[in-house]
NURO-604855 format. One record per atom (N, C-alpha, C, CB): residue number from 1; atom name; x negated, y negated, z. Coordinates in pm, 1 decimal. Last residue first. Glycine has a CB too. Layout:
  num  atome         X         Y         Z
  NUM     CA         X         Y         Z
...
***
This chain:
  num  atome         X         Y         Z
   52      N    1361.0    1972.6    2868.7
   52     CA    1458.2    1939.6    2972.7
   52      C    1582.5    2023.1    2961.9
   52     CB    1494.6    1794.3    2966.5
   51      N    1219.0    2066.6    2648.4
   51     CA    1162.0    2085.6    2783.4
   51      C    1267.0    2062.0    2891.1
   51     CB    1042.3    1990.7    2805.6
   50      N    1360.2    1988.3    2426.3
   50     CA    1355.0    2132.0    2455.4
   50      C    1296.3    2159.5    2594.4
   50     CB    1272.1    2204.5    2348.4
   49      N    1322.2    1711.9    2427.8
   49     CA    1457.6    1763.8    2447.9
   49      C    1454.5    1913.3    2481.7
   49     CB    1543.6    1739.5    2322.2
   48      N    1051.8    1687.0    2368.7
   48     CA    1100.7    1641.3    2498.3
   48      C    1237.0    1700.0    2528.6
   48     CB    1107.2    1489.3    2502.4
   47      N    1052.7    1784.0    2108.0
   47     CA     973.8    1854.6    2211.4
   47      C    1023.3    1815.0    2350.6
   47     CB     821.1    1822.1    2197.2
   46      N    1215.3    1589.9    1989.5
   46     CA    1259.9    1728.8    1990.4
   46      C    1181.8    1811.0    2091.9
   46     CB    1245.8    1790.1    1851.3
   45      N    1059.5    1360.8    2026.7
   45     CA    1191.5    1368.4    2090.1
   45      C    1239.8    1512.9    2094.6
   45     CB    1293.6    1280.3    2014.6
   44      N     835.0    1427.8    1869.4
   44     CA     820.4    1403.8    2013.6
   44      C     953.9    1414.8    2086.0
   44     CB     759.3    1265.9    2038.5
   43      N     954.3    1451.2    1614.6
   43     CA     885.1    1565.1    1674.7
   43      C     873.0    1547.0    1825.4
   43     CB     745.8    1583.0    1612.0
   42      N    1050.3    1191.3    1578.2
   42     CA    1144.0    1304.3    1579.1
   42      C    1080.1    1425.1    1645.6
   42     CB    1188.6    1339.7    1435.6
   41      N     808.3    1047.3    1579.3
   41     CA     909.9    1022.5    1681.1
   41      C    1008.7    1136.7    1691.7
   41     CB     983.5     894.2    1651.3
   40      N     693.1    1150.0    1347.2
   40     CA     627.4    1172.0    1475.8
   40      C     724.9    1149.7    1590.4
   40     CB     506.0    1079.7    1491.0
   39      N     874.3    1049.2    1158.8
   39     CA     858.4    1193.8    1173.8
   39      C     792.5    1226.4    1307.6
   39     CB     775.0    1251.7    1057.3
   38      N     827.4     774.3    1192.9
   38     CA     961.2     829.3    1218.2
   38      C     952.8     979.7    1240.2
   38     CB    1056.8     797.7    1100.5
   37      N     559.1     761.4    1114.8
   37     CA     597.0     725.7    1251.5
   37      C     734.9     778.9    1287.3
   37     CB     593.9     574.6    1269.3
   36      N     582.4     839.6     844.1
   36     CA     502.0     917.8     937.9
   36      C     537.9     888.1    1082.1
   36     CB     355.0     891.1     915.6
   35      N     736.2     630.1     741.9
   35     CA     791.8     766.2     741.1
   35      C     714.8     855.8     837.2
   35     CB     788.4     825.9     598.6
   34      N     550.1     420.0     780.7
   34     CA     682.7     415.1     843.8
   34      C     742.3     555.3     851.4
   34     CB     777.5     320.5     765.5
   33      N     334.3     504.8     621.7
   33     CA     316.6     487.4     765.9
   33      C     451.0     486.3     838.4
   33     CB     240.3     357.7     794.9
   32      N     457.1     501.1     370.8
   32     CA     400.7     625.4     423.2
   32      C     381.5     618.5     573.4
   32     CB     268.1     656.4     355.6
   31      N     515.5     232.1     346.1
   31     CA     626.0     326.2     358.2
   31      C     578.4     461.2     408.5
   31     CB     696.4     342.4     224.7
   30      N     249.4     134.4     328.8
   30     CA     339.4      89.4     435.5
   30      C     453.3     188.9     455.1
   30     CB     395.9     -50.5     403.5
   29      N     158.5     258.6      96.2
   29     CA      93.1     286.4     223.6
   29      C     182.7     248.5     340.9
   29     CB     -39.6     211.4     232.7
   28      N     327.0     138.8     -93.2
   28     CA     331.7     284.0     -71.5
   28      C     269.5     321.5      61.6
   28     CB     260.1     357.8    -184.9
   27      N     237.3    -125.4     -63.8
   27     CA     376.9     -91.9     -33.3
   27      C     392.0      57.4      -9.6
   27     CB     469.9    -137.0    -147.3
   26      N     -24.6    -100.4    -153.6
   26     CA      -1.7    -137.4     -14.5
   26      C     142.4    -108.7      27.7
   26     CB     -34.2    -285.1       6.7
   25      N      28.2     -37.5    -422.9
   25     CA     -43.3      58.5    -337.8
   25      C     -20.9      27.0    -190.3
   25     CB    -194.2      57.4    -369.9
   24      N     154.7    -275.6    -503.6
   24     CA     225.9    -147.9    -510.5
   24      C     160.9     -44.0    -420.8
   24     CB     230.7     -96.8    -654.5
   23      N     -53.5    -462.3    -470.5
   23     CA      71.0    -475.5    -394.7
   23      C     149.5    -346.7    -391.7
   23     CB     156.4    -585.2    -452.7
   22      N    -232.2    -366.6    -660.6
   22     CA    -270.1    -364.9    -519.3
   22      C    -146.4    -377.7    -431.4
   22     CB    -369.9    -478.3    -488.3
   21      N     -75.5    -419.0    -888.3
   21     CA    -119.8    -282.8    -858.6
   21      C    -158.3    -269.2    -712.0
   21     CB    -238.2    -243.8    -948.1
   20      N     -41.7    -696.6    -890.4
   20     CA      73.9    -609.8    -868.7
   20      C      34.8    -466.3    -834.2
   20     CB     161.3    -609.9    -991.5
   19      N    -333.3    -763.8    -923.5
   19     CA    -246.7    -810.1    -815.0
   19      C    -126.3    -720.9    -790.5
   19     CB    -199.5    -948.4    -844.1
   18      N    -449.2    -679.5   -1159.5
   18     CA    -480.0    -607.3   -1036.8
   18      C    -385.1    -643.8    -922.8
   18     CB    -622.9    -634.9    -995.3
   17      N    -371.4    -860.3   -1354.4
   17     CA    -329.2    -721.4   -1366.7
   17      C    -348.6    -644.2   -1237.2
   17     CB    -405.1    -653.7   -1478.5
   16      N    -491.0   -1092.1   -1256.8
   16     CA    -346.5   -1091.1   -1281.9
   16      C    -295.0    -948.2   -1290.9
   16     CB    -313.1   -1167.9   -1411.4
   15      N    -759.7   -1014.4   -1252.1
   15     CA    -691.5   -1046.2   -1126.4
   15      C    -539.9   -1042.9   -1143.0
   15     CB    -735.4   -1183.6   -1075.5
   14      N    -803.9    -980.2   -1527.0
   14     CA    -820.0    -867.0   -1435.9
   14      C    -748.9    -892.5   -1303.5
   14     CB    -968.6    -839.1   -1411.1
   13      N    -763.1   -1242.5   -1617.9
   13     CA    -674.8   -1135.1   -1663.3
   13      C    -683.8   -1013.8   -1571.1
   13     CB    -709.4   -1094.7   -1807.1
   12      N    -978.6   -1368.9   -1489.1
   12     CA    -841.2   -1409.4   -1457.3
   12      C    -742.7   -1300.2   -1499.1
   12     CB    -806.0   -1543.2   -1527.4
   11      N   -1192.0   -1236.3   -1614.8
   11     CA   -1176.2   -1228.1   -1469.3
   11      C   -1033.5   -1264.4   -1429.9
   11     CB   -1277.0   -1321.0   -1397.8
   10      N   -1150.6   -1313.1   -1881.8
   10     CA   -1147.8   -1171.2   -1845.9
   10      C   -1126.5   -1153.7   -1695.7
   10     CB   -1278.2   -1102.0   -1889.4
    9      N   -1181.9   -1590.3   -1863.3
    9     CA   -1052.9   -1536.2   -1906.0
    9      C   -1041.5   -1388.7   -1868.6
    9     CB   -1034.3   -1554.3   -2057.9
    8      N   -1452.9   -1599.1   -1792.0
    8     CA   -1351.6   -1653.0   -1700.2
    8      C   -1214.2   -1597.1   -1735.5
    8     CB   -1349.5   -1808.2   -1705.3
    7      N   -1564.5   -1490.5   -2023.6
    7     CA   -1582.9   -1422.1   -1895.0
    7      C   -1478.6   -1468.7   -1794.9
    7     CB   -1724.6   -1446.9   -1839.4
    6      N   -1486.2   -1685.4   -2207.8
    6     CA   -1443.4   -1546.4   -2226.0
    6      C   -1455.9   -1468.4   -2096.0
    6     CB   -1525.8   -1478.5   -2336.2
    5      N   -1620.2   -1910.8   -2112.4
    5     CA   -1473.8   -1909.9   -2115.0
    5      C   -1419.3   -1768.2   -2130.0
    5     CB   -1422.1   -1997.9   -2228.9
    4      N   -1881.2   -1819.8   -2159.0
    4     CA   -1837.5   -1849.7   -2022.2
    4      C   -1685.5   -1848.9   -2014.5
    4     CB   -1893.0   -1986.3   -1975.3
    3      N   -1889.0   -1802.6   -2436.6
    3     CA   -1905.8   -1681.3   -2356.7
    3      C   -1856.3   -1702.1   -2214.1
    3     CB   -2052.6   -1638.2   -2355.4
    2      N   -1869.4   -2067.4   -2514.6
    2     CA   -1759.6   -1976.9   -2545.7
    2      C   -1765.4   -1849.3   -2463.4
    2     CB   -1760.6   -1942.9   -2692.5
    1      N   -2118.3   -2159.9   -2432.9
    1     CA   -1997.8   -2214.4   -2372.2
    1      C   -1879.0   -2121.9   -2395.2
    1     CB   -1968.3   -2353.5   -2428.0
***
């Protein structure tokens, strides 16, 4: 019985510690995508501006 509680406590602790880490990684990914899209937009606008 004690072993089961220990395993449950370890799983809960891992989820508690993993939650903010996953959120941080997803936030970095989101900002990377936003910056990439802005950079792509700048490149496309500059190419379009030099053609006209």
